[in-house]
N, C-alpha and C positions, 0 to 999 in steps of 0.2 A: 518242758524242763530242760535245764542247761545240759549239753552233751557230756560234758565232763563229770558233772554231778551224777548223771545216770550211770555212766560207765563205772564211776567210783563205787556207787551203791551196789552194782552188779558184781564188781570184783571183790568188794569187802564181804559179800555174802559167801562167795566161794573161798575166799581166804579164811574165813572164820570156820568153815566146815572142815577144813584139813589142817587148821593151825595147831591143834592139840597134838595131832599125830606127827606133823613135821618137826615140831620144837620139842618133842620128848628128849629127855636125857639119853634114853636107850638108843635113839636114833642118831643123835649128834654128839653124845658124850657130855659129861657134866659141864666141863668148861665151855664147850662150844654152844650149849643150850642156854647158859647163863650169858654169854656174849651176844646171843640173838635176841635176848630180852632188853639189852641196853641200847640207847640210842647210838646210831652210827654217826660219829662226828666227822663231817665233811668240810674242809676249808678249800675254797677255790681262789687261787692267787690272782689278783688284779693289778694292773699297771696301765699307764697311758698307752694307747695303741693296741690294746688287747682285741682280738677278734671276737665280734659280738656272739657268733654262733659257737665259738670255742668255750665261752664262759656261761651263756645262758642255757644251752643244750644240757650240760651236766647239772646245772642248778635245778632245772625243771625235772630231770630224771630222778634225781635223788629226793626231791622234794615230793614227788608222786609215790615213790617207794616208800617214803615215810608212812604214808596212809595205807599201805599194804602189808606192812610188817609189824609184828608184835612189838618189837623195840623201837621202831621209828628211825627217824634221822634228823640230825640238826645241821643244816646246811647253811653256810655264811660265805660271803666274800670277804677276803683279808687282803691287807697291803703291807708291805715292809715300812712304808712311811706313816705319816699321821693319817687317821681316817679322813677321807675327803671325797669328792666327786671326781671320778675317772672318766676320761674321755676315750671311748672305744674307737676302733679302727674306722668306722663309717660315721663317727660323730655322736653316737648315742651316750648320754650321760648317765652313769651308773654310780649311785651313792654307796660308798664303802665304809661301813660303820665299825669294822674290827680290825684291830692290829694283828699282825704276824704273830702267832703263838702256836707253833708246831707241837709243843708239849700238851696242848689241849685238843689235839686231832688224832682221829684214827686213820684218816685218809686225806692227803693233799692232792689237789688236781691243779696242774700248771698249764694254762692255755698258751696258744701262740698268738701271733699278731704282727702286723707290719709288713712291709714289702721286703721279704728276705733276700731277694736277689741283689737289692740295692746296697745292702751292708750297712745302712744307716737309717736314721729316722725313728719316730715313735714306734714302740713295739719292742720286740725281743732284743733288737740291736742296741737301743738305748739302755736296756737292762743289762745286757752283757758288758756293754762299755763301761757303764757305772759300777758295775761289780757288786752292788748292794745284794741284790736278790740271789746271784750265784753263791755268794758267801753265805747267806742265810740258808740256802737249799743244802749247801755242803755240810752245815753244821746240824741239819734237822734229823738225819737218820737215827732211829732208836728201835728197840724191840716193840713190836705192836703197831708200828707206823707203816703204812704203804704210801709210797710216793708215786704219783702217776702224772702223765703228761699227754697232750695230744697236739698233733700237727707240729709246727715249728717250736712249740714249747719244749719239746724234747731237747732242742739245742741250749735251753737254759739249764737243763739238767746235765748236758754235756759240759757246759761251762763251769758247772759246779763240780765235775769229776764223778758224777754219779753213774754214767753209762760206760765208762772204760771197762773193757773186757766183759761186758754183759750183753745178752740179747736185748735188742731194742728196735724201734722204728720211729719214723717221723715223716713229714710231707716229702714228697718225691724230689722237690728242688733242693732239699737239705740232706738227702741221704748220703751222698758222696762225702759231704763234710763231716757227717755223724761217724761214718766208717773211718774216715781219716783221723778223727779225734779218738779213735780207739772203741767205739761202739761196735758190737756184733750185730749188724743190721739184717733183720729177718723180713722176708717178703710176706708180711701178714697184716691184716687190718688192726689187730690187737696183738701185742706181744706181753705175755705175762711171766715174769721172771720173779715171782713171789712178792717181795717188797718193793719191786719196781715194775710198774705196768705202764706200757706206752702205746700210743696209737698214731696212725698216720692218715693225713688228710683233714680238710677243713670240717667235714661233717661227721668226722670219726668220734667227736665227743659223744654222740648218741651210743655208738658201739662201745666205746671205752666205759661209759657209765652203766650201760645195761649189763656188760660183762661183770663189773665190779659189784653190782646189785646181786646179779646171780651167784657170784662167788661169796659174798658176805652174808646174803639173806635168802638164797635159795632161788631155784627155777620157778617156784610157783610166784614168787614176788616179782621176778623179772618178767614173767609172762603176763602178769597183771599190769604191770607198767606199760608193756607193748600194747596191751588192749587198750588202755587209755589213751596212748599216743597214736594208735592205729598205725604202728610202725614196727617192723620186724628187723631185729639186727642183722646186718649182712657182713660178708667177709669172714675170713678165717681167723680164729684166736690161736696163736702159738703160745703153748704152755710149757714151762720147763718141767721136765721130767716125763712129759707125755709125747715129745716130738724127737 
């Protein structure tokens, strides 16, 4: 039997056993319980030069989480341009079928990508210089939407003015720039400031996604995803109000 199918079957049995208890209105509150039964709508922003691991790791984590939670999740790649094939940092071609539509999302994930220290080329620098994605991000915030980023993707949020005066983090090569641009840089793997959640490092897409799964769908779902991935989240999560 396929390993993931086996792990999924095992996890679903465990989730079913505790689902009624963890999703009761008395435990979560009426509004939270209702939200937990709706699909979590996740949009991952794509552009030429995006880092493969930055976009694929979150896509897989949220997709697996969909099978572990009552409400499930709808995960999609989106682009501010026309739907097209995006060429990632190491040459992988990824078909992006959906246009940028932040009003239809509960969570936006902004990956990083490109050679940051060069200050140019495919990836976040081309996106910063064009201004299209930063302007789109600047206009996106609304009640009920969480905007997140990982690695150098946080610099796109910075270019949009979303990190100024707020706790955040990014890849180590960009931390000085992030701070200079007004971000309150925290030395943590994931920094959760409510509707703004950032993570540092290329592999931090796993930690970012697992943390958001735990926050939005609960610890049982997050540990179920970890079990299927055979991976345990690492590093510290800095969370506003608790630090």
